[in-house]
C-alpha positions as CSV (number, residue, x, y, z in Angstrom):
1,M,0.0,0.0,0.0
2,Y,1.4,3.4,-0.9
3,I,0.8,6.4,1.5
4,E,1.9,9.8,0.4
5,D,2.9,12.0,3.2
6,Q,5.5,14.9,3.2
7,N,6.4,14.1,6.8
8,M,7.2,10.4,6.0
9,E,10.9,9.5,6.2
10,Y,12.6,6.5,4.6
11,D,15.8,4.7,5.2
12,S,17.2,1.7,3.6
13,D,15.6,-0.9,5.8
14,F,12.5,0.5,7.5
15,V,9.7,2.9,6.7
16,H,8.9,5.2,9.6
17,L,5.5,6.6,9.7
18,E,5.0,9.8,11.6
19,K,1.8,9.7,13.5
20,T,-0.7,12.2,12.4
21,K,-4.2,13.0,13.3
22,E,-5.7,10.9,10.5
23,M,-3.4,7.8,11.2
24,T,-5.1,6.6,14.3
25,E,-4.6,3.2,15.7
26,E,-7.9,1.9,14.2
27,F,-6.9,3.1,10.8
28,L,-3.6,1.3,11.0
29,T,-5.3,-1.8,12.3
30,N,-7.6,-1.8,9.2
31,E,-4.7,-1.2,6.9
32,I,-2.7,-4.1,8.4
33,Q,-5.8,-6.3,8.1
34,K,-6.1,-5.4,4.4
35,L,-2.4,-6.2,3.9
36,K,-2.9,-9.5,5.6
37,E,-5.8,-10.3,3.3
38,Q,-3.8,-9.3,0.3
39,H,-1.0,-11.4,1.5
40,L,-3.3,-14.4,2.0
41,A,-4.7,-13.7,-1.5
42,L,-1.2,-13.8,-3.0
43,I,-0.4,-17.0,-1.2
44,D,-3.6,-18.5,-2.5
45,D,-2.8,-17.3,-6.0
46,E,0.7,-18.7,-5.7
47,A,-0.8,-22.0,-4.7
48,K,-3.2,-22.0,-7.5
49,L,-0.4,-21.0,-9.9
50,K,1.8,-23.9,-8.6
51,K,-1.2,-26.3,-9.0
52,A,-1.8,-25.1,-12.5
53,T,1.9,-25.4,-13.2
54,E,2.0,-28.9,-12.0
55,E,-1.2,-29.8,-13.9
56,S,0.4,-28.2,-17.0
57,E,3.6,-30.2,-16.5
58,S,1.5,-33.4,-16.0
59,L,-0.5,-32.6,-19.1
60,A,2.7,-32.0,-21.0
61,E,4.1,-35.3,-19.8
62,Q,0.9,-37.1,-20.9
63,L,1.0,-35.4,-24.3
64,Q,4.6,-36.3,-24.7
65,D,3.9,-39.9,-23.7
66,R,0.9,-40.0,-26.0
67,G,3.0,-38.5,-28.8
68,E,5.7,-41.1,-28.2
69,K,3.2,-43.9,-28.3
70,M,1.5,-42.5,-31.4
71,E,4.9,-42.2,-33.1
72,K,5.8,-45.8,-32.2
73,R,2.4,-46.9,-33.4
74,I,2.9,-45.1,-36.7
75,F,6.4,-46.6,-37.0
76,D,5.0,-50.1,-36.3
77,Q,2.2,-49.6,-38.9
78,E,4.7,-48.4,-41.5
79,Q,6.8,-51.6,-40.7
80,E,3.7,-53.7,-41.0
81,L,2.7,-52.0,-44.3
82,R,6.2,-52.5,-45.6
83,Q,6.0,-56.2,-44.7
84,T,2.5,-56.6,-46.1
85,K,3.7,-54.9,-49.3
86,Q,6.6,-57.2,-49.6
87,L,4.4,-60.3,-49.0
88,N,1.9,-59.0,-51.6
89,E,4.7,-58.5,-54.1
90,E,6.0,-62.0,-53.4
91,H,2.5,-63.4,-53.7
92,L,2.0,-61.5,-56.9
93,E,5.2,-62.9,-58.3
94,C,4.1,-66.4,-57.3
95,V,0.7,-65.9,-59.0
96,C,2.4,-64.5,-62.2
97,Q,4.7,-67.6,-62.1
98,D,1.7,-69.9,-61.7
99,N,-0.1,-68.1,-64.5
100,K,2.9,-68.7,-66.8
101,C,2.9,-72.4,-65.8
102,L,-0.8,-72.6,-66.4
103,G,-0.4,-70.9,-69.7
104,K,2.2,-73.4,-70.7
105,E,-0.1,-76.3,-69.5
106,I,-3.0,-74.8,-71.4
107,Q,-0.9,-74.5,-74.6
108,K,0.3,-78.0,-74.1
109,M,-3.3,-79.3,-73.7
110,R,-4.2,-77.4,-76.8
111,D,-1.4,-78.9,-78.7
112,T,-2.4,-82.4,-77.5
113,L,-6.0,-81.7,-78.5
114,N,-4.9,-80.6,-81.9
115,E,-2.8,-83.8,-82.2
116,I,-5.7,-85.9,-81.1
117,K,-7.9,-84.2,-83.7
118,K,-5.4,-84.9,-86.3
119,N,-5.0,-88.5,-85.3
120,T,-8.8,-88.8,-85.1
121,A,-9.1,-87.4,-88.6
122,K,-6.6,-89.9,-89.9
123,L,-8.1,-92.9,-88.0
124,Y,-11.8,-92.3,-88.6
125,A,-12.2,-91.2,-92.2
126,V,-15.5,-91.6,-93.8
127,S,-15.5,-94.5,-96.4
128,A,-15.9,-93.7,-100.1
129,S,-19.4,-95.0,-100.2
130,G,-20.4,-92.5,-97.5
131,K,-21.4,-95.2,-95.0
132,E,-20.6,-94.2,-91.5
133,R,-18.4,-96.4,-89.3
134,K,-20.1,-98.4,-86.6
135,M,-18.3,-98.6,-83.3
136,V,-18.6,-101.2,-80.5
137,F,-16.6,-102.2,-77.4
138,K,-15.1,-105.7,-78.0
139,G,-13.1,-106.2,-74.8
140,N,-9.8,-104.4,-75.5
141,V,-8.6,-102.4,-72.5
142,F,-5.6,-100.2,-72.2
143,K,-3.9,-98.5,-69.2
144,N,-2.9,-95.4,-71.2
145,M,-3.3,-93.8,-74.6
146,S,0.2,-94.4,-76.0
147,K,0.0,-98.2,-76.2
148,M,-3.2,-98.1,-78.0
149,Q,-1.8,-95.7,-80.7
150,M,1.1,-97.9,-81.2
151,R,-1.0,-101.1,-81.8
152,V,-4.2,-100.1,-83.6
153,N,-5.4,-97.7,-86.2
154,H,-9.1,-97.8,-86.1
155,Q,-10.1,-97.6,-82.4
156,I,-11.6,-94.9,-80.2
157,L,-10.6,-94.8,-76.6
158,H,-13.3,-94.3,-74.1
159,S,-12.4,-93.4,-70.4
160,V,-14.0,-95.8,-67.9
161,V,-14.0,-94.5,-64.3
162,G,-14.3,-96.5,-61.1
163,G,-17.6,-98.0,-60.1
164,T,-18.8,-98.4,-63.7
165,A,-19.0,-101.2,-66.4
166,L,-19.3,-101.5,-70.1
167,I,-21.4,-104.4,-71.4
168,T,-21.8,-105.3,-75.1
169,F,-24.8,-107.4,-76.2
170,E,-25.1,-109.6,-79.3
171,K,-28.4,-107.9,-80.3
172,P,-29.0,-104.1,-80.4
173,E,-32.5,-104.4,-79.2
174,V,-31.3,-106.0,-75.9
175,A,-29.0,-103.0,-75.3
176,S,-31.9,-100.6,-76.1
177,N,-34.2,-102.4,-73.6
178,I,-31.5,-102.2,-70.9
179,I,-31.0,-98.5,-71.5
180,E,-34.8,-97.8,-71.6
181,K,-35.3,-99.6,-68.2
182,K,-32.6,-97.4,-66.7
183,T,-32.6,-98.7,-63.1
184,H,-31.7,-102.3,-62.4
185,I,-31.8,-104.1,-59.0
186,I,-29.2,-106.9,-58.9
187,P,-29.1,-109.5,-56.1
188,V,-25.6,-109.9,-54.7
189,E,-25.4,-112.7,-52.0
190,D,-27.4,-111.2,-49.1
191,Y,-27.6,-107.7,-50.6
192,R,-29.2,-105.9,-53.6
193,I,-27.3,-103.2,-55.5
194,K,-28.9,-100.6,-57.8
195,V,-27.1,-99.7,-61.0
196,M,-28.1,-97.3,-63.7
197,A,-27.8,-98.0,-67.5
198,E,-27.2,-95.4,-70.1
199,G,-26.0,-95.2,-73.7
200,V,-22.3,-94.7,-74.6
201,E,-21.5,-91.6,-76.6
202,L,-18.4,-91.4,-78.8
203,L,-16.9,-88.5,-80.6
204,V,-16.3,-89.5,-84.3
205,L,-15.5,-87.8,-87.5
206,H,-18.5,-86.8,-89.6
207,S,-16.8,-85.1,-92.5
208,L,-13.3,-84.4,-93.6
209,G,-11.7,-82.1,-96.2
210,L,-8.1,-82.6,-97.4
211,D,-5.8,-80.5,-99.5
212,M,-3.4,-82.9,-101.3
213,S,-0.4,-82.1,-103.4
214,L,2.8,-83.7,-104.7
215,S,5.9,-83.0,-102.7
216,F,9.0,-81.7,-104.6
217,Q,11.4,-82.7,-101.8
218,K,10.0,-86.0,-100.5
219,V,9.8,-89.6,-101.9
220,L,8.2,-92.7,-100.6
221,V,10.4,-95.8,-100.5
222,S,8.4,-99.0,-100.3
223,N,8.8,-102.8,-100.8
224,L,11.4,-102.9,-98.1
225,P,13.0,-106.1,-96.7
226,S,12.4,-107.4,-93.1
227,F,15.2,-105.4,-91.4
228,P,15.1,-103.5,-88.1
229,E,13.7,-100.0,-88.4
230,D,16.9,-98.1,-87.5
231,L,19.2,-100.3,-89.7
232,L,16.7,-100.0,-92.6
233,M,16.7,-96.2,-92.5
234,D,20.4,-96.0,-92.2
235,K,20.9,-98.1,-95.3
236,L,18.4,-96.1,-97.3
237,E,19.9,-92.7,-96.2
238,L,23.4,-93.9,-97.0
239,F,22.4,-95.2,-100.4
240,F,20.2,-92.2,-101.5
241,S,22.6,-89.6,-100.2
242,K,25.2,-90.6,-102.8
243,T,25.1,-88.6,-106.1
244,K,26.2,-91.7,-108.1
245,N,22.9,-93.3,-107.1
246,G,21.0,-90.2,-108.3
247,G,20.5,-89.0,-104.7
248,G,21.6,-86.0,-102.6
249,E,21.8,-84.8,-99.0
250,V,18.9,-86.2,-96.9
251,E,17.3,-83.7,-94.6
252,K,14.8,-85.9,-92.8
253,R,13.7,-89.5,-92.7
254,E,10.5,-91.0,-91.4
255,F,9.5,-94.7,-90.9
256,I,5.8,-95.6,-91.6
257,A,5.1,-98.7,-89.6
258,D,1.7,-99.5,-91.1
259,C,3.0,-100.2,-94.6
260,R,6.7,-100.6,-93.8
261,S,7.7,-97.7,-95.9
262,V,10.1,-94.8,-95.4
263,I,9.7,-91.2,-96.4
264,L,12.9,-89.4,-97.3
265,T,13.1,-85.6,-97.5
266,F,16.0,-84.1,-99.5
267,V,17.6,-80.7,-99.3
268,S,17.5,-80.2,-103.1
269,H,14.3,-80.3,-105.1
270,E,15.9,-82.0,-108.1
271,V,16.7,-85.2,-106.2
272,A,13.2,-86.3,-105.6
273,Q,12.4,-85.8,-109.3
274,R,15.4,-87.9,-110.5
275,L,14.6,-90.7,-108.1
276,T,10.9,-90.9,-109.0
277,E,11.7,-91.1,-112.7
278,K,13.9,-94.1,-112.2
279,K,11.4,-95.7,-109.7
280,I,13.2,-99.0,-109.0
281,F,16.6,-99.3,-107.2
282,E,18.7,-102.3,-106.2
283,I,20.1,-101.6,-102.7
284,P,22.6,-103.9,-100.9
285,F,21.3,-105.2,-97.6
286,G,23.9,-107.4,-95.9
287,E,25.2,-110.0,-98.4
288,S,22.3,-109.6,-100.8
289,T,20.5,-106.8,-102.7
290,H,16.8,-105.9,-102.6
291,K,14.7,-104.0,-105.1
292,V,12.9,-101.1,-103.6
293,H,10.3,-98.9,-105.2
294,V,10.5,-95.1,-105.2
295,T,7.4,-93.0,-105.7
296,S,6.3,-89.4,-105.2
297,S,5.2,-88.5,-101.7
298,L,2.1,-86.4,-101.1
299,N,1.7,-83.4,-98.8
300,G,-1.7,-83.6,-97.2
301,N,-3.2,-80.8,-95.1
302,I,-6.5,-81.0,-93.3
303,K,-8.6,-78.0,-94.5
304,E,-11.7,-78.7,-92.4
305,F,-13.4,-81.5,-90.5
306,E,-16.5,-82.0,-88.4
307,M,-16.9,-84.2,-85.3
308,R,-20.2,-85.4,-83.8
309,N,-21.4,-87.6,-81.0
310,L,-22.8,-91.0,-81.9
311,I,-24.5,-93.5,-79.5
312,C,-23.2,-97.1,-79.6
313,N,-26.0,-99.5,-80.5
314,R,-24.9,-102.6,-78.7
315,T,-22.8,-101.4,-75.8
316,V,-24.3,-100.1,-72.5
317,L,-22.7,-98.1,-69.7
318,L,-23.6,-99.2,-66.1
319,T,-22.9,-96.8,-63.3
320,G,-23.3,-96.8,-59.5
321,I,-21.6,-100.2,-58.9
322,P,-20.3,-100.5,-55.3
323,D,-17.0,-102.2,-54.6
324,I,-18.3,-104.9,-52.2
325,M,-16.4,-108.0,-53.4
326,E,-13.6,-109.1,-55.6
327,E,-13.5,-107.7,-59.1
328,E,-13.8,-111.0,-61.0
329,T,-16.6,-112.3,-58.8
330,L,-18.7,-109.1,-59.2
331,R,-18.0,-109.1,-63.0
332,D,-19.4,-112.6,-63.2
333,I,-22.5,-111.6,-61.2
334,L,-23.2,-108.7,-63.6
335,E,-22.7,-110.8,-66.6
336,I,-25.0,-113.6,-65.3
337,Y,-27.7,-111.0,-64.5
338,F,-27.7,-109.3,-67.8
339,Q,-27.4,-112.6,-69.7
340,K,-30.9,-113.6,-68.5
341,G,-33.9,-112.8,-70.7
342,S,-36.1,-112.6,-67.6
343,N,-34.1,-109.5,-66.6
344,G,-34.5,-107.9,-70.0
345,G,-31.0,-109.0,-71.0
346,G,-29.6,-111.3,-73.7
347,E,-26.4,-112.8,-75.1
348,V,-23.4,-110.9,-73.7
349,I,-20.4,-110.5,-76.0
350,D,-18.0,-108.6,-73.7
351,L,-18.1,-107.0,-70.3
352,L,-15.6,-104.6,-68.7
353,Y,-15.9,-103.8,-65.0
354,C,-13.8,-101.0,-63.4
355,P,-13.8,-101.1,-59.5
356,E,-13.9,-97.9,-57.5
357,G,-10.6,-96.1,-57.2
358,H,-9.4,-97.4,-60.6
359,H,-9.4,-96.0,-64.1
360,K,-9.2,-97.8,-67.5
361,F,-9.5,-97.0,-71.2
362,A,-11.8,-99.2,-73.4
363,A,-11.1,-99.5,-77.1
364,F,-14.2,-99.2,-79.3
365,E,-13.6,-100.8,-82.7
366,E,-15.6,-100.8,-86.0
367,D,-18.7,-103.0,-85.6
368,D,-18.7,-105.9,-88.2
369,D,-22.4,-106.5,-87.6
370,D,-24.1,-105.0,-90.7
371,D,-27.5,-105.1,-88.9
372,A,-26.2,-102.9,-86.1
373,A,-26.4,-99.0,-86.3
374,V,-24.4,-96.7,-84.2
């Protein structure tokens, strides 16, 4: 509190107040009381300020701790995102690699399909009279495709899965009756099994268009002796590669097993013409010579062909056969049942049973029965 008085004297340590009329004891007591109250107010303000400071410091610590936690969380999320990105990139690379592999497999399957179509076109040509081929299962079974292709020319392979059977009857009407009835209940010892009968569909060639032309580089060498294939082709290549025999450099050779002939492809076009003009050549084979025939070779390209599904007239597919006993025993039971006329059956020519968990290929051949229609 500031009191202005001309009679007030000051020194360095104390303030001396000169008592005047106005400055009574009561006045001074009131002033002291006011100073005490102001002092208490200052102490209270100091306490509040200290409390506010402590709260601010605590809040600052909390904010700092929260900021550190948030910063750590952001860092962890960035790490997780980087790891996720890396995993996604690795997964994407694996998917791309799998797609490439699938693409190769698809292309391989397409190539195989094209090869099958070409082989089918060769194997199932329509006869000159326009009469369609009749197909029937005659009991031939193969474990894979390659063996069939090496052994036969006029067969269609049909996949037989586990739990099914193929049965061929002597008469088409018996097969028709079995298929029409559909469901057959067959007694097997103390049990009865229910099998379903349906027709067999085969994909056969309906029409074929070929583009044939004489080759200027290839010749067909026929009337060959009974020598091993490799030795035979070596002898022919050696003979026809010599210019003194009218030949030239051989580019390719191919053995045709069906007719025991060899196709030779020459680098020069003139060689094939010279050889086909002479036609007959005597070639040494061991200690003797043999006359071979040389004729022009044809280049054949399939322009177009049409496939269609045909139903076999004497063969029936049975499905739903459980694996409840030995294969041979169950096969005999099936044949006995469908042999009986009382069950709608008839004379059975062949029966193929494939147990569950197995897989076979049945070879369908041309049907020699003129009265049978596919």
